[in-house]
Every structure is written in C-alpha cells, then in structure tokens.
mmCIF file as Biopython writes it, N, C-alpha, C and O atoms, coordinates in Angstrom:
data_model
#
loop_
_atom_site.group_PDB
_atom_site.id
_atom_site.type_symbol
_atom_site.label_atom_id
_atom_site.label_alt_id
_atom_site.label_comp_id
_atom_site.label_asym_id
_atom_site.label_entity_id
_atom_site.label_seq_id
_atom_site.pdbx_PDB_ins_code
_atom_site.Cartn_x
_atom_site.Cartn_y
_atom_site.Cartn_z
_atom_site.occupancy
_atom_site.B_iso_or_equiv
_atom_site.auth_seq_id
_atom_site.auth_asym_id
_atom_site.pdbx_PDB_model_num
ATOM 1   N N  . UNK A ? 1  ? 0.837  -1.188 0.000  1.0 0.0 1  A 1 
ATOM 2   C CA . UNK A ? 1  ? 0.000  0.000  0.000  1.0 0.0 1  A 1 
ATOM 3   C C  . UNK A ? 1  ? 0.877  1.244  0.000  1.0 0.0 1  A 1 
ATOM 4   O O  . UNK A ? 1  ? 2.047  1.182  0.376  1.0 0.0 1  A 1 
ATOM 5   N N  . UNK A ? 2  ? 0.326  2.349  -0.411 1.0 0.0 2  A 1 
ATOM 6   C CA . UNK A ? 2  ? 1.064  3.609  -0.487 1.0 0.0 2  A 1 
ATOM 7   C C  . UNK A ? 2  ? 0.772  4.449  0.747  1.0 0.0 2  A 1 
ATOM 8   O O  . UNK A ? 2  ? -0.302 4.354  1.339  1.0 0.0 2  A 1 
ATOM 9   N N  . UNK A ? 3  ? 1.743  5.271  1.125  1.0 0.0 3  A 1 
ATOM 10  C CA . UNK A ? 3  ? 1.554  6.185  2.243  1.0 0.0 3  A 1 
ATOM 11  C C  . UNK A ? 3  ? 0.870  7.453  1.744  1.0 0.0 3  A 1 
ATOM 12  O O  . UNK A ? 3  ? 1.289  8.041  0.747  1.0 0.0 3  A 1 
ATOM 13  N N  . UNK A ? 4  ? -0.169 7.865  2.431  1.0 0.0 4  A 1 
ATOM 14  C CA . UNK A ? 4  ? -0.924 9.055  2.061  1.0 0.0 4  A 1 
ATOM 15  C C  . UNK A ? 4  ? -0.025 10.290 2.112  1.0 0.0 4  A 1 
ATOM 16  O O  . UNK A ? 4  ? 0.684  10.514 3.093  1.0 0.0 4  A 1 
ATOM 17  N N  . UNK A ? 5  ? -0.065 11.084 1.047  1.0 0.0 5  A 1 
ATOM 18  C CA . UNK A ? 5  ? 0.691  12.327 0.996  1.0 0.0 5  A 1 
ATOM 19  C C  . UNK A ? 5  ? 2.057  12.228 0.348  1.0 0.0 5  A 1 
ATOM 20  O O  . UNK A ? 5  ? 2.683  13.250 0.068  1.0 0.0 5  A 1 
ATOM 21  N N  . UNK A ? 6  ? 2.532  11.005 0.104  1.0 0.0 6  A 1 
ATOM 22  C CA . UNK A ? 6  ? 3.853  10.832 -0.511 1.0 0.0 6  A 1 
ATOM 23  C C  . UNK A ? 6  ? 3.735  11.058 -2.014 1.0 0.0 6  A 1 
ATOM 24  O O  . UNK A ? 6  ? 2.909  10.437 -2.684 1.0 0.0 6  A 1 
ATOM 25  N N  . UNK A ? 7  ? 4.567  11.951 -2.533 1.0 0.0 7  A 1 
ATOM 26  C CA . UNK A ? 7  ? 4.570  12.247 -3.963 1.0 0.0 7  A 1 
ATOM 27  C C  . UNK A ? 7  ? 5.589  11.397 -4.708 1.0 0.0 7  A 1 
ATOM 28  O O  . UNK A ? 7  ? 5.327  10.919 -5.812 1.0 0.0 7  A 1 
ATOM 29  N N  . UNK A ? 8  ? 6.770  11.211 -4.084 1.0 0.0 8  A 1 
ATOM 30  C CA . UNK A ? 8  ? 7.841  10.474 -4.743 1.0 0.0 8  A 1 
ATOM 31  C C  . UNK A ? 8  ? 8.861  10.018 -3.704 1.0 0.0 8  A 1 
ATOM 32  O O  . UNK A ? 8  ? 9.086  10.695 -2.701 1.0 0.0 8  A 1 
ATOM 33  N N  . UNK A ? 9  ? 9.472  8.868  -3.956 1.0 0.0 9  A 1 
ATOM 34  C CA . UNK A ? 9  ? 10.556 8.364  -3.111 1.0 0.0 9  A 1 
ATOM 35  C C  . UNK A ? 9  ? 11.673 7.893  -4.027 1.0 0.0 9  A 1 
ATOM 36  O O  . UNK A ? 9  ? 11.436 7.171  -4.995 1.0 0.0 9  A 1 
ATOM 37  N N  . UNK A ? 10 ? 12.895 8.311  -3.710 1.0 0.0 10 A 1 
ATOM 38  C CA . UNK A ? 10 ? 14.050 7.825  -4.455 1.0 0.0 10 A 1 
ATOM 39  C C  . UNK A ? 10 ? 15.051 7.229  -3.477 1.0 0.0 10 A 1 
ATOM 40  O O  . UNK A ? 10 ? 15.255 7.749  -2.380 1.0 0.0 10 A 1 
ATOM 41  N N  . UNK A ? 11 ? 15.663 6.143  -3.888 1.0 0.0 11 A 1 
ATOM 42  C CA . UNK A ? 11 ? 16.701 5.493  -3.082 1.0 0.0 11 A 1 
ATOM 43  C C  . UNK A ? 11 ? 17.970 5.428  -3.903 1.0 0.0 11 A 1 
ATOM 44  O O  . UNK A ? 11 ? 17.947 5.072  -5.081 1.0 0.0 11 A 1 
ATOM 45  N N  . UNK A ? 12 ? 19.076 5.776  -3.270 1.0 0.0 12 A 1 
ATOM 46  C CA . UNK A ? 12 ? 20.375 5.680  -3.907 1.0 0.0 12 A 1 
ATOM 47  C C  . UNK A ? 12 ? 21.223 4.771  -3.031 1.0 0.0 12 A 1 
ATOM 48  O O  . UNK A ? 12 ? 21.697 5.180  -1.971 1.0 0.0 12 A 1 
ATOM 49  N N  . UNK A ? 13 ? 21.408 3.560  -3.472 1.0 0.0 13 A 1 
ATOM 50  C CA . UNK A ? 13 ? 22.140 2.580  -2.676 1.0 0.0 13 A 1 
ATOM 51  C C  . UNK A ? 13 ? 23.637 2.885  -2.617 1.0 0.0 13 A 1 
ATOM 52  O O  . UNK A ? 13 ? 24.319 2.486  -1.673 1.0 0.0 13 A 1 
ATOM 53  N N  . UNK A ? 14 ? 24.141 3.586  -3.619 1.0 0.0 14 A 1 
ATOM 54  C CA . UNK A ? 14 ? 25.557 3.950  -3.628 1.0 0.0 14 A 1 
ATOM 55  C C  . UNK A ? 14 ? 25.874 4.952  -2.513 1.0 0.0 14 A 1 
ATOM 56  O O  . UNK A ? 14 ? 26.870 4.813  -1.802 1.0 0.0 14 A 1 
ATOM 57  N N  . UNK A ? 15 ? 25.004 5.971  -2.372 1.0 0.0 15 A 1 
ATOM 58  C CA . UNK A ? 15 ? 25.210 6.984  -1.332 1.0 0.0 15 A 1 
ATOM 59  C C  . UNK A ? 15 ? 24.478 6.641  -0.039 1.0 0.0 15 A 1 
ATOM 60  O O  . UNK A ? 15 ? 24.596 7.355  0.957  1.0 0.0 15 A 1 
ATOM 61  N N  . UNK A ? 16 ? 23.729 5.555  -0.058 1.0 0.0 16 A 1 
ATOM 62  C CA . UNK A ? 16 ? 22.957 5.091  1.100  1.0 0.0 16 A 1 
ATOM 63  C C  . UNK A ? 16 ? 21.962 6.143  1.577  1.0 0.0 16 A 1 
ATOM 64  O O  . UNK A ? 16 ? 21.828 6.393  2.774  1.0 0.0 16 A 1 
ATOM 65  N N  . UNK A ? 17 ? 21.256 6.764  0.605  1.0 0.0 17 A 1 
ATOM 66  C CA . UNK A ? 17 ? 20.281 7.796  0.943  1.0 0.0 17 A 1 
ATOM 67  C C  . UNK A ? 17 ? 18.926 7.480  0.334  1.0 0.0 17 A 1 
ATOM 68  O O  . UNK A ? 17 ? 18.823 6.907  -0.751 1.0 0.0 17 A 1 
ATOM 69  N N  . UNK A ? 18 ? 17.885 7.873  1.067  1.0 0.0 18 A 1 
ATOM 70  C CA . UNK A ? 18 ? 16.520 7.782  0.580  1.0 0.0 18 A 1 
ATOM 71  C C  . UNK A ? 18 ? 15.905 9.168  0.744  1.0 0.0 18 A 1 
ATOM 72  O O  . UNK A ? 18 ? 16.014 9.781  1.806  1.0 0.0 18 A 1 
ATOM 73  N N  . UNK A ? 19 ? 15.261 9.654  -0.307 1.0 0.0 19 A 1 
ATOM 74  C CA . UNK A ? 19 ? 14.632 10.964 -0.273 1.0 0.0 19 A 1 
ATOM 75  C C  . UNK A ? 19 ? 13.132 10.770 -0.452 1.0 0.0 19 A 1 
ATOM 76  O O  . UNK A ? 19 ? 12.682 10.109 -1.387 1.0 0.0 19 A 1 
ATOM 77  N N  . UNK A ? 20 ? 12.368 11.360 0.465  1.0 0.0 20 A 1 
ATOM 78  C CA . UNK A ? 20 ? 10.910 11.288 0.403  1.0 0.0 20 A 1 
ATOM 79  C C  . UNK A ? 20 ? 10.388 12.678 0.074  1.0 0.0 20 A 1 
ATOM 80  O O  . UNK A ? 20 ? 10.662 13.637 0.796  1.0 0.0 20 A 1 
ATOM 81  N N  . UNK A ? 21 ? 9.634  12.786 -1.018 1.0 0.0 21 A 1 
ATOM 82  C CA . UNK A ? 21 ? 8.962  14.035 -1.367 1.0 0.0 21 A 1 
ATOM 83  C C  . UNK A ? 21 ? 7.503  13.866 -0.985 1.0 0.0 21 A 1 
ATOM 84  O O  . UNK A ? 21 ? 6.833  12.938 -1.437 1.0 0.0 21 A 1 
ATOM 85  N N  . UNK A ? 22 ? 7.010  14.790 -0.131 1.0 0.0 22 A 1 
ATOM 86  C CA . UNK A ? 22 ? 5.645  14.651 0.363  1.0 0.0 22 A 1 
ATOM 87  C C  . UNK A ? 22 ? 5.087  15.993 0.793  1.0 0.0 22 A 1 
ATOM 88  O O  . UNK A ? 22 ? 5.805  16.989 0.881  1.0 0.0 22 A 1 
ATOM 89  N N  . UNK A ? 23 ? 3.784  15.996 1.059  1.0 0.0 23 A 1 
ATOM 90  C CA . UNK A ? 23 ? 3.128  17.185 1.588  1.0 0.0 23 A 1 
ATOM 91  C C  . UNK A ? 23 ? 3.742  17.526 2.942  1.0 0.0 23 A 1 
ATOM 92  O O  . UNK A ? 23 ? 3.842  16.668 3.819  1.0 0.0 23 A 1 
ATOM 93  N N  . UNK A ? 24 ? 4.151  18.777 3.106  1.0 0.0 24 A 1 
ATOM 94  C CA . UNK A ? 24 ? 4.806  19.203 4.347  1.0 0.0 24 A 1 
ATOM 95  C C  . UNK A ? 24 ? 3.951  18.940 5.581  1.0 0.0 24 A 1 
ATOM 96  O O  . UNK A ? 24 ? 4.467  18.543 6.626  1.0 0.0 24 A 1 
ATOM 97  N N  . UNK A ? 25 ? 2.673  19.158 5.462  1.0 0.0 25 A 1 
ATOM 98  C CA . UNK A ? 25 ? 1.796  19.010 6.628  1.0 0.0 25 A 1 
ATOM 99  C C  . UNK A ? 25 ? 1.708  17.558 7.105  1.0 0.0 25 A 1 
ATOM 100 O O  . UNK A ? 25 ? 1.467  17.306 8.285  1.0 0.0 25 A 1 
ATOM 101 N N  . UNK A ? 26 ? 1.901  16.615 6.199  1.0 0.0 26 A 1 
ATOM 102 C CA . UNK A ? 26 ? 1.818  15.194 6.545  1.0 0.0 26 A 1 
ATOM 103 C C  . UNK A ? 26 ? 3.181  14.570 6.827  1.0 0.0 26 A 1 
ATOM 104 O O  . UNK A ? 26 ? 3.258  13.398 7.195  1.0 0.0 26 A 1 
ATOM 105 N N  . UNK A ? 27 ? 4.255  15.336 6.659  1.0 0.0 27 A 1 
ATOM 106 C CA . UNK A ? 27 ? 5.600  14.771 6.771  1.0 0.0 27 A 1 
ATOM 107 C C  . UNK A ? 27 ? 5.884  14.093 8.112  1.0 0.0 27 A 1 
ATOM 108 O O  . UNK A ? 27 ? 6.500  13.027 8.106  1.0 0.0 27 A 1 
ATOM 109 N N  . UNK A ? 28 ? 5.478  14.637 9.258  1.0 0.0 28 A 1 
ATOM 110 C CA . UNK A ? 28 ? 5.762  13.930 10.518 1.0 0.0 28 A 1 
ATOM 111 C C  . UNK A ? 28 ? 5.170  12.519 10.564 1.0 0.0 28 A 1 
ATOM 112 O O  . UNK A ? 28 ? 5.826  11.583 11.021 1.0 0.0 28 A 1 
ATOM 113 N N  . UNK A ? 29 ? 3.937  12.371 10.092 1.0 0.0 29 A 1 
ATOM 114 C CA . UNK A ? 29 ? 3.307  11.049 10.072 1.0 0.0 29 A 1 
ATOM 115 C C  . UNK A ? 29 ? 3.971  10.135 9.050  1.0 0.0 29 A 1 
ATOM 116 O O  . UNK A ? 29 ? 4.146  8.942  9.300  1.0 0.0 29 A 1 
ATOM 117 N N  . UNK A ? 30 ? 4.341  10.692 7.899  1.0 0.0 30 A 1 
ATOM 118 C CA . UNK A ? 30 ? 4.996  9.910  6.856  1.0 0.0 30 A 1 
ATOM 119 C C  . UNK A ? 30 ? 6.358  9.420  7.337  1.0 0.0 30 A 1 
ATOM 120 O O  . UNK A ? 30 ? 6.713  8.261  7.124  1.0 0.0 30 A 1 
ATOM 121 N N  . UNK A ? 31 ? 7.124  10.302 7.987  1.0 0.0 31 A 1 
ATOM 122 C CA . UNK A ? 31 ? 8.438  9.908  8.509  1.0 0.0 31 A 1 
ATOM 123 C C  . UNK A ? 31 ? 8.307  8.783  9.528  1.0 0.0 31 A 1 
ATOM 124 O O  . UNK A ? 31 ? 9.089  7.833  9.515  1.0 0.0 31 A 1 
ATOM 125 N N  . UNK A ? 32 ? 7.323  8.893  10.405 1.0 0.0 32 A 1 
ATOM 126 C CA . UNK A ? 32 ? 7.115  7.859  11.419 1.0 0.0 32 A 1 
ATOM 127 C C  . UNK A ? 32 ? 6.774  6.514  10.779 1.0 0.0 32 A 1 
ATOM 128 O O  . UNK A ? 32 ? 7.326  5.482  11.162 1.0 0.0 32 A 1 
ATOM 129 N N  . UNK A ? 33 ? 5.870  6.528  9.813  1.0 0.0 33 A 1 
ATOM 130 C CA . UNK A ? 33 ? 5.456  5.292  9.157  1.0 0.0 33 A 1 
ATOM 131 C C  . UNK A ? 33 ? 6.578  4.723  8.293  1.0 0.0 33 A 1 
ATOM 132 O O  . UNK A ? 33 ? 6.786  3.510  8.277  1.0 0.0 33 A 1 
ATOM 133 N N  . UNK A ? 34 ? 7.305  5.582  7.576  1.0 0.0 34 A 1 
ATOM 134 C CA . UNK A ? 34 ? 8.425  5.125  6.747  1.0 0.0 34 A 1 
ATOM 135 C C  . UNK A ? 34 ? 9.507  4.496  7.616  1.0 0.0 34 A 1 
ATOM 136 O O  . UNK A ? 34 ? 10.108 3.492  7.233  1.0 0.0 34 A 1 
ATOM 137 N N  . UNK A ? 35 ? 9.756  5.083  8.781  1.0 0.0 35 A 1 
ATOM 138 C CA . UNK A ? 35 ? 10.747 4.531  9.706  1.0 0.0 35 A 1 
ATOM 139 C C  . UNK A ? 35 ? 10.357 3.126  10.134 1.0 0.0 35 A 1 
ATOM 140 O O  . UNK A ? 35 ? 11.200 2.230  10.160 1.0 0.0 35 A 1 
ATOM 141 N N  . UNK A ? 36 ? 9.097  2.926  10.467 1.0 0.0 36 A 1 
ATOM 142 C CA . UNK A ? 36 ? 8.618  1.596  10.872 1.0 0.0 36 A 1 
ATOM 143 C C  . UNK A ? 36 ? 8.820  0.580  9.748  1.0 0.0 36 A 1 
ATOM 144 O O  . UNK A ? 36 ? 9.274  -0.540 9.982  1.0 0.0 36 A 1 
ATOM 145 N N  . UNK A ? 37 ? 8.476  0.988  8.531  1.0 0.0 37 A 1 
ATOM 146 C CA . UNK A ? 37 ? 8.578  0.076  7.386  1.0 0.0 37 A 1 
ATOM 147 C C  . UNK A ? 37 ? 10.037 -0.296 7.127  1.0 0.0 37 A 1 
ATOM 148 O O  . UNK A ? 37 ? 10.356 -1.474 6.967  1.0 0.0 37 A 1 
ATOM 149 N N  . UNK A ? 38 ? 10.918 0.695  7.087  1.0 0.0 38 A 1 
ATOM 150 C CA . UNK A ? 38 ? 12.333 0.434  6.807  1.0 0.0 38 A 1 
ATOM 151 C C  . UNK A ? 38 ? 12.952 -0.407 7.910  1.0 0.0 38 A 1 
ATOM 152 O O  . UNK A ? 38 ? 13.686 -1.352 7.623  1.0 0.0 38 A 1 
ATOM 153 N N  . UNK A ? 39 ? 12.670 -0.081 9.168  1.0 0.0 39 A 1 
ATOM 154 C CA . UNK A ? 39 ? 13.245 -0.821 10.303 1.0 0.0 39 A 1 
ATOM 155 C C  . UNK A ? 39 ? 12.799 -2.282 10.310 1.0 0.0 39 A 1 
ATOM 156 O O  . UNK A ? 39 ? 13.525 -3.150 10.795 1.0 0.0 39 A 1 
ATOM 157 N N  . UNK A ? 40 ? 11.624 -2.553 9.782  1.0 0.0 40 A 1 
ATOM 158 C CA . UNK A ? 40 ? 11.134 -3.931 9.709  1.0 0.0 40 A 1 
ATOM 159 C C  . UNK A ? 40 ? 12.056 -4.788 8.841  1.0 0.0 40 A 1 
ATOM 160 O O  . UNK A ? 40 ? 12.279 -5.961 9.141  1.0 0.0 40 A 1 
ATOM 161 N N  . UNK A ? 41 ? 12.590 -4.205 7.769  1.0 0.0 41 A 1 
ATOM 162 C CA . UNK A ? 41 ? 13.420 -4.958 6.833  1.0 0.0 41 A 1 
ATOM 163 C C  . UNK A ? 41 ? 14.919 -4.721 7.025  1.0 0.0 41 A 1 
ATOM 164 O O  . UNK A ? 41 ? 15.732 -5.600 6.738  1.0 0.0 41 A 1 
ATOM 165 N N  . UNK A ? 42 ? 15.278 -3.542 7.509  1.0 0.0 42 A 1 
ATOM 166 C CA . UNK A ? 42 ? 16.686 -3.162 7.683  1.0 0.0 42 A 1 
ATOM 167 C C  . UNK A ? 42 ? 16.859 -2.515 9.057  1.0 0.0 42 A 1 
ATOM 168 O O  . UNK A ? 42 ? 16.979 -1.293 9.143  1.0 0.0 42 A 1 
ATOM 169 N N  . UNK A ? 43 ? 16.875 -3.307 10.136 1.0 0.0 43 A 1 
ATOM 170 C CA . UNK A ? 43 ? 16.907 -2.738 11.489 1.0 0.0 43 A 1 
ATOM 171 C C  . UNK A ? 43 ? 18.155 -1.921 11.822 1.0 0.0 43 A 1 
ATOM 172 O O  . UNK A ? 43 ? 18.129 -1.145 12.777 1.0 0.0 43 A 1 
ATOM 173 N N  . UNK A ? 44 ? 19.226 -2.067 11.080 1.0 0.0 44 A 1 
ATOM 174 C CA . UNK A ? 44 ? 20.462 -1.340 11.367 1.0 0.0 44 A 1 
ATOM 175 C C  . UNK A ? 44 ? 20.482 0.073  10.775 1.0 0.0 44 A 1 
ATOM 176 O O  . UNK A ? 44 ? 21.420 0.829  11.030 1.0 0.0 44 A 1 
ATOM 177 N N  . UNK A ? 45 ? 19.483 0.435  10.003 1.0 0.0 45 A 1 
ATOM 178 C CA . UNK A ? 45 ? 19.446 1.738  9.342  1.0 0.0 45 A 1 
ATOM 179 C C  . UNK A ? 45 ? 19.330 2.862  10.371 1.0 0.0 45 A 1 
ATOM 180 O O  . UNK A ? 45 ? 18.588 2.756  11.348 1.0 0.0 45 A 1 
ATOM 181 N N  . UNK A ? 46 ? 20.085 3.946  10.131 1.0 0.0 46 A 1 
ATOM 182 C CA . UNK A ? 46 ? 20.033 5.138  10.974 1.0 0.0 46 A 1 
ATOM 183 C C  . UNK A ? 46 ? 19.428 6.267  10.141 1.0 0.0 46 A 1 
ATOM 184 O O  . UNK A ? 46 ? 19.858 6.514  9.015  1.0 0.0 46 A 1 
ATOM 185 N N  . UNK A ? 47 ? 18.437 6.944  10.697 1.0 0.0 47 A 1 
ATOM 186 C CA . UNK A ? 47 ? 17.770 8.025  9.984  1.0 0.0 47 A 1 
ATOM 187 C C  . UNK A ? 47 ? 18.335 9.372  10.404 1.0 0.0 47 A 1 
ATOM 188 O O  . UNK A ? 47 ? 18.590 9.617  11.583 1.0 0.0 47 A 1 
ATOM 189 N N  . UNK A ? 48 ? 18.527 10.251 9.406  1.0 0.0 48 A 1 
ATOM 190 C CA . UNK A ? 48 ? 18.969 11.620 9.640  1.0 0.0 48 A 1 
ATOM 191 C C  . UNK A ? 48 ? 18.138 12.537 8.764  1.0 0.0 48 A 1 
ATOM 192 O O  . UNK A ? 48 ? 17.812 12.198 7.626  1.0 0.0 48 A 1 
ATOM 193 N N  . UNK A ? 49 ? 17.798 13.694 9.298  1.0 0.0 49 A 1 
ATOM 194 C CA . UNK A ? 49 ? 17.056 14.659 8.508  1.0 0.0 49 A 1 
ATOM 195 C C  . UNK A ? 49 ? 18.041 15.525 7.740  1.0 0.0 49 A 1 
ATOM 196 O O  . UNK A ? 49 ? 19.029 16.005 8.297  1.0 0.0 49 A 1 
ATOM 197 N N  . UNK A ? 50 ? 17.765 15.720 6.459  1.0 0.0 50 A 1 
ATOM 198 C CA . UNK A ? 50 ? 18.673 16.506 5.610  1.0 0.0 50 A 1 
ATOM 199 C C  . UNK A ? 50 ? 18.395 17.974 5.718  1.0 0.0 50 A 1 
ATOM 200 O O  . UNK A ? 50 ? 19.066 18.779 5.071  1.0 0.0 50 A 1 
#
C-alpha cells in the first residue's frame, strides 16, 4: 500500500540515501510510518534529517 501524501521516493544505494517528497503538513506522520517500514526490513538503518 502507499503512504498518504507521498509524492515520490528515491533510493540511492551507492550513497545510502533515501529521499521522500511529500506534503509538508503530513511529513511527521509519513516519517514515522516510513521509519517503521524500513526498520522492519533493515533494522540497522540510521535516519537523519537533511
């Protein structure tokens, strides 16, 4: 399923970065849900805000 408010997501495995483009007002909820999803598959990932 898709996360509400997300416009685009890009992943660059070479630089180990993921960029989420989304509605600013929904970003806190999107970040929380994206963190849960990523941690489920890659628990060692560390998140930083750019």
